[in-house]
TORKOL-4160 file (C-alpha; in steps of 0.2 Angstrom, whole numbers, padded with zeros to 4 digits, m for minus):
117
<pt num="1" X="0082" Y="m0045" Z="m0012"/>
<pt num="2" X="0070" Y="m0034" Z="m0003"/>
<pt num="3" X="0059" Y="m0039" Z="0011"/>
<pt num="4" X="0043" Y="m0030" Z="0014"/>
<pt num="5" X="0033" Y="m0031" Z="0030"/>
<pt num="6" X="0016" Y="m0023" Z="0031"/>
<pt num="7" X="0006" Y="m0019" Z="0046"/>
<pt num="8" X="m0009" Y="m0009" Z="0052"/>
<pt num="9" X="m0023" Y="m0019" Z="0045"/>
<pt num="10" X="m0038" Y="m0023" Z="0055"/>
<pt num="11" X="m0057" Y="m0022" Z="0057"/>
<pt num="12" X="m0065" Y="m0004" Z="0055"/>
<pt num="13" X="m0082" Y="0003" Z="0053"/>
<pt num="14" X="m0088" Y="0011" Z="0037"/>
<pt num="15" X="m0083" Y="0029" Z="0037"/>
<pt num="16" X="m0068" Y="0025" Z="0048"/>
<pt num="17" X="m0049" Y="0027" Z="0045"/>
<pt num="18" X="m0034" Y="0016" Z="0045"/>
<pt num="19" X="m0015" Y="0019" Z="0042"/>
<pt num="20" X="m0005" Y="0005" Z="0034"/>
<pt num="21" X="0013" Y="0004" Z="0035"/>
<pt num="22" X="0026" Y="m0005" Z="0025"/>
<pt num="23" X="0044" Y="m0008" Z="0031"/>
<pt num="24" X="0057" Y="m0011" Z="0018"/>
<pt num="25" X="0074" Y="m0020" Z="0021"/>
<pt num="26" X="0085" Y="m0012" Z="0009"/>
<pt num="27" X="0100" Y="0000" Z="0010"/>
<pt num="28" X="0094" Y="0009" Z="m0006"/>
<pt num="29" X="0076" Y="0012" Z="m0002"/>
<pt num="30" X="0077" Y="0029" Z="m0011"/>
<pt num="31" X="0079" Y="0021" Z="m0028"/>
<pt num="32" X="0063" Y="0011" Z="m0027"/>
<pt num="33" X="0046" Y="0015" Z="m0033"/>
<pt num="34" X="0033" Y="0009" Z="m0020"/>
<pt num="35" X="0015" Y="0004" Z="m0021"/>
<pt num="36" X="0000" Y="m0003" Z="m0012"/>
<pt num="37" X="m0011" Y="m0015" Z="m0021"/>
<pt num="38" X="m0026" Y="m0025" Z="m0014"/>
<pt num="39" X="m0035" Y="m0041" Z="m0018"/>
<pt num="40" X="m0053" Y="m0045" Z="m0013"/>
<pt num="41" X="m0060" Y="m0062" Z="m0012"/>
<pt num="42" X="m0063" Y="m0069" Z="m0029"/>
<pt num="43" X="m0056" Y="m0054" Z="m0038"/>
<pt num="44" X="m0039" Y="m0050" Z="m0046"/>
<pt num="45" X="m0026" Y="m0040" Z="m0037"/>
<pt num="46" X="m0028" Y="m0021" Z="m0041"/>
<pt num="47" X="m0017" Y="m0006" Z="m0040"/>
<pt num="48" X="m0022" Y="0006" Z="m0025"/>
<pt num="49" X="m0009" Y="0019" Z="m0025"/>
<pt num="50" X="0010" Y="0021" Z="m0030"/>
<pt num="51" X="0023" Y="0033" Z="m0026"/>
<pt num="52" X="0039" Y="0035" Z="m0036"/>
<pt num="53" X="0057" Y="0037" Z="m0030"/>
<pt num="54" X="0054" Y="0055" Z="m0034"/>
<pt num="55" X="0038" Y="0055" Z="m0023"/>
<pt num="56" X="0026" Y="0057" Z="m0038"/>
<pt num="57" X="0010" Y="0049" Z="m0033"/>
<pt num="58" X="m0004" Y="0040" Z="m0043"/>
<pt num="59" X="m0021" Y="0033" Z="m0036"/>
<pt num="60" X="m0034" Y="0022" Z="m0042"/>
<pt num="61" X="m0050" Y="0032" Z="m0046"/>
<pt num="62" X="m0059" Y="0022" Z="m0033"/>
<pt num="63" X="m0048" Y="0029" Z="m0019"/>
<pt num="64" X="m0044" Y="0046" Z="m0025"/>
<pt num="65" X="m0048" Y="0059" Z="m0012"/>
<pt num="66" X="m0049" Y="0046" Z="0002"/>
<pt num="67" X="m0032" Y="0038" Z="0002"/>
<pt num="68" X="m0015" Y="0045" Z="0003"/>
<pt num="69" X="0001" Y="0037" Z="0000"/>
<pt num="70" X="0018" Y="0043" Z="0007"/>
<pt num="71" X="0035" Y="0038" Z="0010"/>
<pt num="72" X="0048" Y="0041" Z="0024"/>
<pt num="73" X="0065" Y="0038" Z="0016"/>
<pt num="74" X="0075" Y="0040" Z="0032"/>
<pt num="75" X="0065" Y="0026" Z="0039"/>
<pt num="76" X="0063" Y="0015" Z="0024"/>
<pt num="77" X="0044" Y="0016" Z="0026"/>
<pt num="78" X="0029" Y="0018" Z="0015"/>
<pt num="79" X="0012" Y="0022" Z="0022"/>
<pt num="80" X="m0006" Y="0022" Z="0016"/>
<pt num="81" X="m0018" Y="0033" Z="0025"/>
<pt num="82" X="m0036" Y="0027" Z="0022"/>
<pt num="83" X="m0051" Y="0038" Z="0026"/>
<pt num="84" X="m0069" Y="0037" Z="0023"/>
<pt num="85" X="m0068" Y="0018" Z="0022"/>
<pt num="86" X="m0081" Y="0008" Z="0013"/>
<pt num="87" X="m0086" Y="m0010" Z="0013"/>
<pt num="88" X="m0079" Y="m0011" Z="m0005"/>
<pt num="89" X="m0062" Y="m0007" Z="0002"/>
<pt num="90" X="m0061" Y="m0024" Z="0011"/>
<pt num="91" X="m0046" Y="m0034" Z="0004"/>
<pt num="92" X="m0029" Y="m0040" Z="0008"/>
<pt num="93" X="m0017" Y="m0025" Z="0005"/>
<pt num="94" X="0000" Y="m0028" Z="m0002"/>
<pt num="95" X="0015" Y="m0018" Z="m0002"/>
<pt num="96" X="0026" Y="m0018" Z="m0018"/>
<pt num="97" X="0043" Y="m0012" Z="m0022"/>
<pt num="98" X="0050" Y="m0010" Z="m0039"/>
<pt num="99" X="0066" Y="m0003" Z="m0047"/>
<pt num="100" X="0063" Y="0004" Z="m0064"/>
<pt num="101" X="0071" Y="m0008" Z="m0077"/>
<pt num="102" X="0076" Y="m0021" Z="m0064"/>
<pt num="103" X="0062" Y="m0034" Z="m0065"/>
<pt num="104" X="0045" Y="m0037" Z="m0057"/>
<pt num="105" X="0049" Y="m0031" Z="m0040"/>
<pt num="106" X="0045" Y="m0038" Z="m0023"/>
<pt num="107" X="0029" Y="m0041" Z="m0013"/>
<pt num="108" X="0025" Y="m0041" Z="0005"/>
<pt num="109" X="0015" Y="m0054" Z="0013"/>
<pt num="110" X="m0001" Y="m0043" Z="0014"/>
<pt num="111" X="m0012" Y="m0036" Z="0028"/>
<pt num="112" X="m0030" Y="m0039" Z="0030"/>
<pt num="113" X="m0042" Y="m0024" Z="0030"/>
<pt num="114" X="m0060" Y="m0027" Z="0034"/>
<pt num="115" X="m0073" Y="m0013" Z="0033"/>
<pt num="116" X="m0089" Y="m0019" Z="0041"/>
<pt num="117" X="m0102" Y="m0013" Z="0054"/>
């Protein structure tokens, strides 16, 4: 069982920046592929960015060039640096941890990001 706790959400103006953090409670954090997903009201949850255990990254087209995912294995942390935020980025952002071949993985409780003037 892995517990994930997100933090760093909030209200930001268009064009602003935020950094989301996700703390993972596991002694084998390095084997997990990590990801950030988001869900806006009335929409399905969608992938934002992922980072594998080998630190390979992948981004949704809508956030490429604006968001950066990273991980700090010594701290069991994964981050999402978000810049040039747009109102369309407003959503609840969820952290996800998955170990290849070991099932659907784990979700955090989510953190709200609101981009509005």
